[in-house]
A tleap script that builds the chain and sets N, CA, C and O, in Angstrom:
source leaprc.protein.ff14SB
mol = sequence {
  NMET GLY LYS ASN ASN GLU GLU TYR GLU PRO
  GLU ILE LEU VAL LEU THR ASP GLU ASP GLY
  ASN GLU LEU ASN PHE GLU LEU LEU ALA SER
  LEU GLU HIE GLU GLY ALA GLU TYR LYS ALA
  LEU VAL PRO VAL ASP GLU ASP GLY ASN GLU
  THR GLY ASP GLU TYR ILE ILE LEU LYS CYS
  VAL VAL ASP GLU ASN GLY GLU GLU MET LEU
  GLU THR ILE GLU ASP ASP ASP GLU PHE ASP
  ARG ILE ALA ASP ILE PHE ASP ASP ASP MET
  ALA ASP VAL PHE TYR ASP GLY GLU ASP GLY
  CGLU
}
set mol.1.N position { 0.799 -1.349 -0.008 }
set mol.1.CA position { -0.004 0.093 0.015 }
set mol.1.C position { 0.840 1.359 -0.082 }
set mol.1.O position { 0.437 2.419 0.398 }
set mol.2.N position { 2.027 1.244 -0.712 }
set mol.2.CA position { 2.953 2.188 -0.615 }
set mol.2.C position { 2.653 3.270 -1.755 }
set mol.2.O position { 3.480 4.172 -1.889 }
set mol.3.N position { 1.628 3.245 -2.512 }
set mol.3.CA position { 1.564 3.935 -3.609 }
set mol.3.C position { 0.551 5.078 -3.361 }
set mol.3.O position { -0.474 4.897 -2.704 }
set mol.4.N position { 0.876 6.225 -3.901 }
set mol.4.CA position { 0.062 7.419 -3.752 }
set mol.4.C position { -1.006 7.523 -4.745 }
set mol.4.O position { -0.758 7.815 -5.914 }
set mol.5.N position { -1.940 7.340 -4.404 }
set mol.5.CA position { -3.434 7.504 -5.347 }
set mol.5.C position { -4.076 8.693 -5.222 }
set mol.5.O position { -5.260 8.691 -5.557 }
set mol.6.N position { -3.527 9.876 -4.763 }
set mol.6.CA position { -4.095 11.124 -4.649 }
set mol.6.C position { -4.502 11.494 -5.912 }
set mol.6.O position { -3.798 11.148 -6.860 }
set mol.7.N position { -5.698 12.252 -6.141 }
set mol.7.CA position { -6.013 12.754 -7.408 }
set mol.7.C position { -5.352 14.303 -7.512 }
set mol.7.O position { -5.125 15.127 -6.626 }
set mol.8.N position { -5.182 14.340 -8.668 }
set mol.8.CA position { -4.354 15.777 -9.053 }
set mol.8.C position { -5.479 16.793 -8.768 }
set mol.8.O position { -6.635 16.628 -9.158 }
set mol.9.N position { -5.089 17.765 -8.118 }
set mol.9.CA position { -6.078 18.992 -8.111 }
set mol.9.C position { -5.218 20.152 -8.560 }
set mol.9.O position { -4.222 20.560 -7.963 }
set mol.10.N position { -5.755 20.667 -9.761 }
set mol.10.CA position { -5.180 21.707 -10.423 }
set mol.10.C position { -5.038 22.808 -9.564 }
set mol.10.O position { -5.804 22.772 -8.601 }
set mol.11.N position { -4.159 23.938 -9.634 }
set mol.11.CA position { -4.196 25.215 -9.104 }
set mol.11.C position { -4.697 26.230 -10.034 }
set mol.11.O position { -4.016 26.548 -11.009 }
set mol.12.N position { -5.933 26.805 -9.784 }
set mol.12.CA position { -6.682 27.755 -10.391 }
set mol.12.C position { -6.454 29.010 -9.822 }
set mol.12.O position { -6.617 29.236 -8.623 }
set mol.13.N position { -6.049 29.905 -10.713 }
set mol.13.CA position { -5.773 31.427 -10.622 }
set mol.13.C position { -7.061 32.051 -11.250 }
set mol.13.O position { -7.611 31.514 -12.212 }
set mol.14.N position { -7.578 33.327 -10.616 }
set mol.14.CA position { -8.541 34.104 -11.105 }
set mol.14.C position { -7.982 35.351 -11.123 }
set mol.14.O position { -7.774 36.043 -10.127 }
set mol.15.N position { -7.666 35.722 -12.597 }
set mol.15.CA position { -7.174 37.020 -12.811 }
set mol.15.C position { -7.916 38.197 -13.167 }
set mol.15.O position { -9.038 37.907 -13.581 }
set mol.16.N position { -7.705 39.237 -13.149 }
set mol.16.CA position { -8.560 40.321 -13.608 }
set mol.16.C position { -7.992 40.848 -14.838 }
set mol.16.O position { -6.768 40.974 -14.870 }
set mol.17.N position { -8.599 41.138 -15.738 }
set mol.17.CA position { -8.020 41.663 -17.121 }
set mol.17.C position { -8.122 43.405 -17.005 }
set mol.17.O position { -8.587 44.090 -16.095 }
set mol.18.N position { -7.603 43.739 -18.076 }
set mol.18.CA position { -7.522 45.418 -17.896 }
set mol.18.C position { -8.805 46.146 -18.104 }
set mol.18.O position { -8.890 47.372 -18.046 }
set mol.19.N position { -9.949 45.221 -18.385 }
set mol.19.CA position { -11.280 45.479 -18.536 }
set mol.19.C position { -12.040 45.645 -17.177 }
set mol.19.O position { -13.016 46.384 -17.043 }
set mol.20.N position { -11.502 44.895 -16.202 }
set mol.20.CA position { -12.071 44.394 -14.994 }
set mol.20.C position { -12.912 42.893 -15.067 }
set mol.20.O position { -13.590 42.404 -14.163 }
set mol.21.N position { -12.681 42.385 -16.273 }
set mol.21.CA position { -13.238 40.868 -16.373 }
set mol.21.C position { -12.336 40.031 -15.559 }
set mol.21.O position { -11.114 40.159 -15.625 }
set mol.22.N position { -13.046 38.996 -14.630 }
set mol.22.CA position { -12.373 38.071 -14.131 }
set mol.22.C position { -12.271 36.907 -14.819 }
set mol.22.O position { -13.300 36.365 -15.225 }
set mol.23.N position { -11.079 36.374 -15.043 }
set mol.23.CA position { -10.726 35.146 -15.933 }
set mol.23.C position { -10.328 34.033 -15.193 }
set mol.23.O position { -9.670 34.412 -14.224 }
set mol.24.N position { -10.468 32.620 -15.245 }
set mol.24.CA position { -9.854 31.794 -14.610 }
set mol.24.C position { -8.964 31.196 -15.445 }
set mol.24.O position { -9.174 31.121 -16.655 }
set mol.25.N position { -7.776 30.668 -14.804 }
set mol.25.CA position { -6.605 30.048 -15.468 }
set mol.25.C position { -6.201 29.138 -14.788 }
set mol.25.O position { -6.417 29.307 -13.588 }
set mol.26.N position { -5.504 27.882 -15.153 }
set mol.26.CA position { -4.951 26.857 -14.495 }
set mol.26.C position { -3.539 27.120 -14.531 }
set mol.26.O position { -2.977 27.571 -15.529 }
set mol.27.N position { -2.933 26.830 -13.402 }
set mol.27.CA position { -1.214 26.976 -13.484 }
set mol.27.C position { -0.912 25.669 -13.906 }
set mol.27.O position { -1.307 24.632 -13.373 }
set mol.28.N position { 0.098 25.819 -15.286 }
set mol.28.CA position { 0.613 24.580 -15.586 }
set mol.28.C position { 1.915 24.569 -15.177 }
set mol.28.O position { 2.274 23.435 -14.858 }
set mol.29.N position { 2.741 25.393 -15.069 }
set mol.29.CA position { 4.176 25.515 -14.649 }
set mol.29.C position { 4.651 26.846 -14.019 }
set mol.29.O position { 4.061 27.911 -14.198 }
set mol.30.N position { 5.771 26.699 -13.263 }
set mol.30.CA position { 6.242 28.023 -12.567 }
set mol.30.C position { 7.756 27.768 -13.049 }
set mol.30.O position { 8.180 26.657 -13.368 }
set mol.31.N position { 8.387 28.760 -13.057 }
set mol.31.CA position { 9.864 28.749 -13.197 }
set mol.31.C position { 10.455 29.896 -12.862 }
set mol.31.O position { 9.864 30.950 -13.095 }
set mol.32.N position { 11.759 29.894 -12.240 }
set mol.32.CA position { 12.616 30.986 -11.904 }
set mol.32.C position { 13.798 31.164 -12.943 }
set mol.32.O position { 14.455 30.155 -13.201 }
set mol.33.N position { 14.109 32.289 -13.528 }
set mol.33.CA position { 15.118 32.504 -14.416 }
set mol.33.C position { 15.965 33.884 -14.169 }
set mol.33.O position { 15.290 34.908 -14.063 }
set mol.34.N position { 16.975 33.964 -14.098 }
set mol.34.CA position { 17.496 35.009 -13.971 }
set mol.34.C position { 17.162 35.922 -12.955 }
set mol.34.O position { 17.259 37.114 -13.242 }
set mol.35.N position { 16.744 35.573 -11.690 }
set mol.35.CA position { 16.181 35.882 -10.520 }
set mol.35.C position { 14.560 36.744 -10.784 }
set mol.35.O position { 14.102 37.646 -10.084 }
set mol.36.N position { 14.086 36.268 -11.717 }
set mol.36.CA position { 12.599 36.491 -11.890 }
set mol.36.C position { 11.686 35.203 -11.903 }
set mol.36.O position { 12.171 34.104 -12.171 }
set mol.37.N position { 10.549 35.346 -11.651 }
set mol.37.CA position { 9.586 34.176 -11.513 }
set mol.37.C position { 8.499 34.262 -12.716 }
set mol.37.O position { 7.851 35.290 -12.914 }
set mol.38.N position { 8.388 33.341 -13.332 }
set mol.38.CA position { 7.404 33.414 -14.476 }
set mol.38.C position { 6.108 32.171 -14.279 }
set mol.38.O position { 6.391 31.179 -13.607 }
set mol.39.N position { 5.035 32.263 -14.751 }
set mol.39.CA position { 4.153 31.272 -14.690 }
set mol.39.C position { 3.491 31.029 -16.094 }
set mol.39.O position { 3.000 31.965 -16.724 }
set mol.40.N position { 3.496 29.839 -16.523 }
set mol.40.CA position { 2.668 29.448 -17.534 }
set mol.40.C position { 1.081 28.904 -17.239 }
set mol.40.O position { 0.883 27.891 -16.568 }
set mol.41.N position { 0.115 29.609 -17.754 }
set mol.41.CA position { -1.312 29.358 -17.290 }
set mol.41.C position { -2.131 29.199 -18.701 }
set mol.41.O position { -1.861 29.830 -19.723 }
set mol.42.N position { -3.135 28.280 -18.569 }
set mol.42.CA position { -3.941 28.066 -19.618 }
set mol.42.C position { -5.326 28.298 -19.180 }
set mol.42.O position { -5.724 27.770 -18.141 }
set mol.43.N position { -6.182 29.139 -19.979 }
set mol.43.CA position { -7.466 29.476 -19.683 }
set mol.43.C position { -8.361 28.346 -19.579 }
set mol.43.O position { -8.317 27.469 -20.441 }
set mol.44.N position { -9.347 28.264 -18.397 }
set mol.44.CA position { -10.199 27.414 -18.070 }
set mol.44.C position { -11.532 27.828 -17.791 }
set mol.44.O position { -11.488 28.943 -17.271 }
set mol.45.N position { -12.796 27.378 -17.923 }
set mol.45.CA position { -13.814 27.847 -17.420 }
set mol.45.C position { -14.347 27.506 -16.057 }
set mol.45.O position { -13.433 27.034 -15.381 }
set mol.46.N position { -15.320 27.558 -15.493 }
set mol.46.CA position { -15.844 27.614 -14.018 }
set mol.46.C position { -15.636 26.448 -13.499 }
set mol.46.O position { -15.401 26.346 -12.295 }
set mol.47.N position { -15.698 25.158 -14.481 }
set mol.47.CA position { -15.599 23.908 -14.025 }
set mol.47.C position { -14.263 23.414 -14.184 }
set mol.47.O position { -14.034 22.276 -13.777 }
set mol.48.N position { -13.276 24.134 -14.750 }
set mol.48.CA position { -11.824 23.850 -14.742 }
set mol.48.C position { -11.491 23.059 -16.086 }
set mol.48.O position { -10.458 22.402 -16.214 }
set mol.49.N position { -12.416 23.179 -17.026 }
set mol.49.CA position { -11.948 22.554 -18.187 }
set mol.49.C position { -11.328 23.683 -19.091 }
set mol.49.O position { -11.677 24.862 -19.034 }
set mol.50.N position { -10.318 23.153 -19.971 }
set mol.50.CA position { -9.506 24.081 -20.688 }
set mol.50.C position { -10.356 24.646 -21.892 }
set mol.50.O position { -11.169 23.945 -22.495 }
set mol.51.N position { -10.127 25.856 -22.169 }
set mol.51.CA position { -10.957 26.946 -22.967 }
set mol.51.C position { -10.133 27.241 -24.145 }
set mol.51.O position { -10.626 27.773 -25.140 }
set mol.52.N position { -8.855 26.903 -24.065 }
set mol.52.CA position { -7.924 27.326 -25.519 }
set mol.52.C position { -6.867 26.260 -25.561 }
set mol.52.O position { -6.700 25.514 -24.597 }
set mol.53.N position { -6.076 26.164 -26.772 }
set mol.53.CA position { -5.142 25.430 -26.986 }
set mol.53.C position { -3.787 25.738 -26.511 }
set mol.53.O position { -2.912 24.892 -26.322 }
set mol.54.N position { -3.674 26.963 -26.337 }
set mol.54.CA position { -2.566 27.693 -25.922 }
set mol.54.C position { -2.525 28.229 -24.460 }
set mol.54.O position { -3.526 28.533 -23.810 }
set mol.55.N position { -1.214 28.307 -24.021 }
set mol.55.CA position { -0.890 28.626 -22.838 }
set mol.55.C position { -0.515 30.115 -22.891 }
set mol.55.O position { -0.109 30.641 -23.928 }
set mol.56.N position { -0.669 30.768 -21.739 }
set mol.56.CA position { 0.241 32.247 -21.702 }
set mol.56.C position { 1.224 32.211 -20.604 }
set mol.56.O position { 1.136 31.456 -19.635 }
set mol.57.N position { 2.126 33.031 -20.799 }
set mol.57.CA position { 3.314 33.297 -19.873 }
set mol.57.C position { 3.242 34.740 -19.354 }
set mol.57.O position { 3.318 35.734 -20.076 }
set mol.58.N position { 3.100 34.743 -18.154 }
set mol.58.CA position { 3.021 35.942 -17.248 }
set mol.58.C position { 4.429 36.204 -16.439 }
set mol.58.O position { 5.148 35.208 -16.363 }
set mol.59.N position { 4.806 37.126 -15.968 }
set mol.59.CA position { 5.773 37.445 -15.207 }
set mol.59.C position { 5.505 37.973 -13.704 }
set mol.59.O position { 4.848 38.996 -13.507 }
set mol.60.N position { 6.017 37.264 -12.742 }
set mol.60.CA position { 5.680 37.495 -11.297 }
set mol.60.C position { 6.257 39.166 -10.771 }
set mol.60.O position { 7.461 39.419 -10.726 }
set mol.61.N position { 5.536 39.858 -10.522 }
set mol.61.CA position { 6.208 41.198 -9.999 }
set mol.61.C position { 5.558 41.680 -8.604 }
set mol.61.O position { 4.421 41.294 -8.330 }
set mol.62.N position { 6.138 42.369 -7.877 }
set mol.62.CA position { 5.744 42.921 -6.705 }
set mol.62.C position { 5.439 44.248 -6.895 }
set mol.62.O position { 6.239 44.996 -7.456 }
set mol.63.N position { 4.293 44.652 -6.461 }
set mol.63.CA position { 3.925 46.091 -6.583 }
set mol.63.C position { 4.216 46.693 -5.448 }
set mol.63.O position { 4.774 46.121 -4.512 }
set mol.64.N position { 3.758 48.229 -5.449 }
set mol.64.CA position { 4.470 49.305 -4.247 }
set mol.64.C position { 3.697 48.840 -2.960 }
set mol.64.O position { 4.157 49.292 -1.911 }
set mol.65.N position { 2.749 48.126 -2.870 }
set mol.65.CA position { 2.052 47.589 -1.498 }
set mol.65.C position { 2.759 46.347 -1.214 }
set mol.65.O position { 2.640 45.949 -0.056 }
set mol.66.N position { 3.400 45.711 -1.927 }
set mol.66.CA position { 4.477 44.530 -1.577 }
set mol.66.C position { 3.503 43.113 -1.852 }
set mol.66.O position { 3.709 42.009 -1.348 }
set mol.67.N position { 2.411 43.472 -2.778 }
set mol.67.CA position { 1.735 42.355 -3.035 }
set mol.67.C position { 2.006 41.880 -4.464 }
set mol.67.O position { 2.109 42.703 -5.373 }
set mol.68.N position { 2.146 40.290 -4.720 }
set mol.68.CA position { 2.540 39.768 -5.754 }
set mol.68.C position { 1.369 40.126 -7.098 }
set mol.68.O position { 0.146 40.199 -6.978 }
set mol.69.N position { 2.084 40.291 -8.209 }
set mol.69.CA position { 0.977 40.386 -9.233 }
set mol.69.C position { 1.621 39.613 -10.398 }
set mol.69.O position { 2.809 39.296 -10.465 }
set mol.70.N position { 0.709 39.370 -11.262 }
set mol.70.CA position { 1.241 38.869 -12.631 }
set mol.70.C position { 0.928 40.021 -13.754 }
set mol.70.O position { -0.119 40.644 -13.933 }
set mol.71.N position { 2.145 40.098 -14.434 }
set mol.71.CA position { 1.894 41.023 -15.771 }
set mol.71.C position { 2.542 40.425 -17.098 }
set mol.71.O position { 3.368 39.512 -17.114 }
set mol.72.N position { 2.041 41.076 -18.185 }
set mol.72.CA position { 2.406 40.660 -19.664 }
set mol.72.C position { 3.825 40.912 -19.629 }
set mol.72.O position { 4.230 41.919 -19.048 }
set mol.73.N position { 4.704 40.038 -20.237 }
set mol.73.CA position { 6.104 40.427 -20.800 }
set mol.73.C position { 6.189 41.348 -21.771 }
set mol.73.O position { 5.918 41.031 -22.929 }
set mol.74.N position { 6.599 42.699 -21.421 }
set mol.74.CA position { 6.748 43.369 -22.633 }
set mol.74.C position { 7.989 43.345 -23.460 }
set mol.74.O position { 7.921 43.788 -24.606 }
set mol.75.N position { 9.151 42.860 -22.989 }
set mol.75.CA position { 10.308 42.759 -23.681 }
set mol.75.C position { 10.281 41.545 -24.411 }
set mol.75.O position { 10.338 40.443 -23.865 }
set mol.76.N position { 10.169 41.778 -26.015 }
set mol.76.CA position { 10.221 40.457 -26.867 }
set mol.76.C position { 11.381 39.538 -26.732 }
set mol.76.O position { 11.127 38.338 -26.836 }
set mol.77.N position { 12.481 39.858 -26.542 }
set mol.77.CA position { 13.562 38.964 -26.257 }
set mol.77.C position { 13.267 38.136 -24.945 }
set mol.77.O position { 13.275 36.905 -24.980 }
set mol.78.N position { 13.006 38.839 -23.792 }
set mol.78.CA position { 12.956 38.261 -22.635 }
set mol.78.C position { 11.866 37.201 -22.735 }
set mol.78.O position { 11.979 36.085 -22.227 }
set mol.79.N position { 10.557 37.715 -23.579 }
set mol.79.CA position { 9.450 36.551 -23.749 }
set mol.79.C position { 9.828 35.493 -24.534 }
set mol.79.O position { 9.393 34.376 -24.253 }
set mol.80.N position { 10.585 35.651 -25.497 }
set mol.80.CA position { 11.106 34.576 -26.242 }
set mol.80.C position { 12.044 33.487 -25.640 }
set mol.80.O position { 11.812 32.291 -25.813 }
set mol.81.N position { 13.067 33.922 -24.958 }
set mol.81.CA position { 13.868 33.248 -23.910 }
set mol.81.C position { 12.953 32.437 -22.930 }
set mol.81.O position { 13.256 31.257 -22.757 }
set mol.82.N position { 11.897 32.930 -22.289 }
set mol.82.CA position { 11.154 32.169 -21.269 }
set mol.82.C position { 10.223 31.379 -22.174 }
set mol.82.O position { 9.894 30.255 -21.797 }
set mol.83.N position { 9.784 31.826 -23.278 }
set mol.83.CA position { 8.819 30.721 -23.848 }
set mol.83.C position { 9.572 29.637 -24.498 }
set mol.83.O position { 8.922 28.619 -24.733 }
set mol.84.N position { 10.849 29.654 -24.844 }
set mol.84.CA position { 11.547 28.577 -25.417 }
set mol.84.C position { 11.744 27.702 -24.045 }
set mol.84.O position { 11.841 26.483 -24.186 }
set mol.85.N position { 11.793 28.120 -23.051 }
set mol.85.CA position { 12.292 27.358 -21.627 }
set mol.85.C position { 10.746 26.642 -21.510 }
set mol.85.O position { 10.638 25.429 -21.684 }
set mol.86.N position { 9.780 27.333 -21.259 }
set mol.86.CA position { 8.463 26.624 -20.990 }
set mol.86.C position { 8.218 25.531 -22.110 }
set mol.86.O position { 7.900 24.377 -21.824 }
set mol.87.N position { 8.388 25.976 -23.388 }
set mol.87.CA position { 8.041 25.018 -24.414 }
set mol.87.C position { 8.810 23.711 -24.246 }
set mol.87.O position { 8.143 22.683 -24.127 }
set mol.88.N position { 10.172 23.638 -24.224 }
set mol.88.CA position { 10.996 22.675 -23.858 }
set mol.88.C position { 10.315 21.905 -22.698 }
set mol.88.O position { 9.956 20.729 -22.769 }
set mol.89.N position { 10.197 22.620 -21.749 }
set mol.89.CA position { 9.656 21.861 -20.401 }
set mol.89.C position { 8.247 21.157 -20.477 }
set mol.89.O position { 7.963 20.134 -19.854 }
set mol.90.N position { 7.392 21.850 -21.333 }
set mol.90.CA position { 6.058 21.430 -21.763 }
set mol.90.C position { 6.072 20.196 -22.465 }
set mol.90.O position { 5.244 19.313 -22.244 }
set mol.91.N position { 7.218 20.078 -23.519 }
set mol.91.CA position { 7.254 19.215 -24.669 }
set mol.91.C position { 7.717 18.034 -23.815 }
set mol.91.O position { 7.124 17.013 -24.162 }
set mol.92.N position { 8.415 17.871 -23.006 }
set mol.92.CA position { 8.824 16.800 -22.069 }
set mol.92.C position { 7.729 16.098 -21.335 }
set mol.92.O position { 7.596 14.874 -21.353 }
set mol.93.N position { 6.899 16.978 -20.644 }
set mol.93.CA position { 5.834 16.572 -19.901 }
set mol.93.C position { 4.601 16.221 -20.875 }
set mol.93.O position { 3.941 15.227 -20.569 }
set mol.94.N position { 4.266 16.881 -21.914 }
set mol.94.CA position { 3.055 16.620 -22.501 }
set mol.94.C position { 3.311 15.813 -23.698 }
set mol.94.O position { 2.300 15.361 -24.234 }
set mol.95.N position { 4.319 15.562 -24.178 }
set mol.95.CA position { 4.649 14.890 -25.602 }
set mol.95.C position { 3.634 13.646 -25.599 }
set mol.95.O position { 3.496 12.971 -24.579 }
set mol.96.N position { 3.010 13.401 -26.647 }
set mol.96.CA position { 2.256 12.274 -26.835 }
set mol.96.C position { 2.502 11.397 -28.050 }
set mol.96.O position { 1.890 10.378 -28.370 }
set mol.97.N position { 3.451 11.954 -28.624 }
set mol.97.CA position { 3.901 11.225 -30.038 }
set mol.97.C position { 3.029 11.566 -31.005 }
set mol.97.O position { 3.188 10.879 -32.014 }
set mol.98.N position { 2.087 12.441 -31.092 }
set mol.98.CA position { 1.288 12.882 -32.285 }
set mol.98.C position { 1.719 13.997 -32.930 }
set mol.98.O position { 2.389 14.795 -32.273 }
set mol.99.N position { 1.511 14.204 -33.938 }
set mol.99.CA position { 1.701 15.427 -34.669 }
set mol.99.C position { 0.688 16.657 -34.483 }
set mol.99.O position { -0.532 16.525 -34.585 }
set mol.100.N position { 1.208 17.634 -34.255 }
set mol.100.CA position { 0.034 18.702 -33.972 }
set mol.100.C position { -0.485 19.279 -35.336 }
set mol.100.O position { 0.015 18.967 -36.417 }
set mol.101.N position { -1.375 20.018 -35.207 }
set mol.101.CA position { -2.197 20.550 -36.433 }
set mol.101.C position { -1.629 21.486 -37.238 }
set mol.101.O position { -2.248 21.924 -38.208 }
savepdb mol mol.pdb
quit
């Protein structure tokens, strides 16, 4: 009985967009790179079902009140570096041997 049979519980984050709309995202992965933290998220509905084929990458920042926030990566080079790392990590985890569309 040494097996761990716990069901996977996804971490759901509720984010507010620039228009004030609340959107649900499942956290796929986090990584630290060059002193910054990044999160890969996929949009989900209220039941936790994925609503898109692609994930987004946001950067963790601390605002003037000391609260952690997630923001879009504005620097194209920074985004490309982080996206490459996530793509490599995700390919290792999610590769199923089938060709994409």
